N, C-alpha and C positions, 0 to 999 in steps of 0.2 A: 643716680641720675638716669632716667629712662631715655629711650630714643627720642621721644617728643621733646623732652627738656634739652637734649643735646641740639636738636634742630633749632629750637627757640634761642639757645645760647648763641649759635653761629649767626642767626639772623640779627640778633641784637648787636653782636660784635661787629658785623659788617655795616650795620647802620651807623654805629659809632665811628668807624673808620671813615665812612663816606661823609658824615657830618663834619668831622675834623678836617678832612681833605678839602671839602668845599669851603669851609670857613677860612682856610689858609690859602684859598685860590690856587690849589694844585690840581692839575688835571690828571686823569687816570693814566695817560701815557707817561707823564713825567714821574708819577709815583711808581709805576711798573718798572721804568728804567732804573730808578734809584734803588729799588728793592731787588732787581734781578729777575723780575717776572714779566710776563707779557700782559697786555691790556686786558685780554679776556680773563686772565686769572684774577686781576683786580676787580673786574665786573662781577665775577662769580663769588669772590670773597665778600664784596659789599652786599650782594644779594643773599648771602648765607648759604649758597649752594656748594661752596668749596671749603673744606676744613683747612685750617691754617696750622702749619708746623710752628712749634714754639720759636725757633730761630727766625722764621719768617715774620712772625708777629713782632719780635724784637726789632727786626729790620724795618718793618712798617712804622712802628712807633718812632724809631730814630729818624726815618725819612720825613715823618710828619712833625718832628720835634715835639712829640707828645710823650707823656708818661704812659707806661703800660697800664697803670690803674685807670687812666682815662678811657682806654679801649675795652677793658674787660668788664663785662656787666657784673656789678657787685651782688645782684640778687641770686646768682647761681653759685653752687658749691664749687670750691676751687681744688678739691682733692683730685679732680680729673686730670689736672696737670701733673701733680706729683706722682700719681700711679701710672701715668702714661709712660710707656717704654721709651718714648722719645727723650724724656727728661734725662735719663741716664746716659744717653748718647751725646748730650750737649757738652760743649767745652765748659770747663769749670767756671769761667767768668760769666757765661750765659746762665748757668745753673744759679749762680749767686744773684744775678739780676731777677730771675724768676722768684727766688726765695724772698728777695726784698719786696717785690710786689705782693706776694702772698701774705707776708707779715703785716702789710699795711691794711689788709682786709679785716 
């Protein structure tokens, strides 16, 4: 995945988060509070300007009561999450959650 693809991935991811958030009538302030971020971070994530740590993505999905596979664009390769050094630092239960999502693809 080249730099351009990574940028497109985060733009699409952010758009999906925003769409689900709006459909569930959750404002950015409430999502930010639920996830432990500030509103500016939510704005930047939704615009694709801020990369999302795996555990933060899991927290966003949980706050939106959405499956991770609803948030992750399926047209992008998913090995970026597995090779990402952050994965190894996740607690075991979060690693299992990531694996479950990746197995559905």
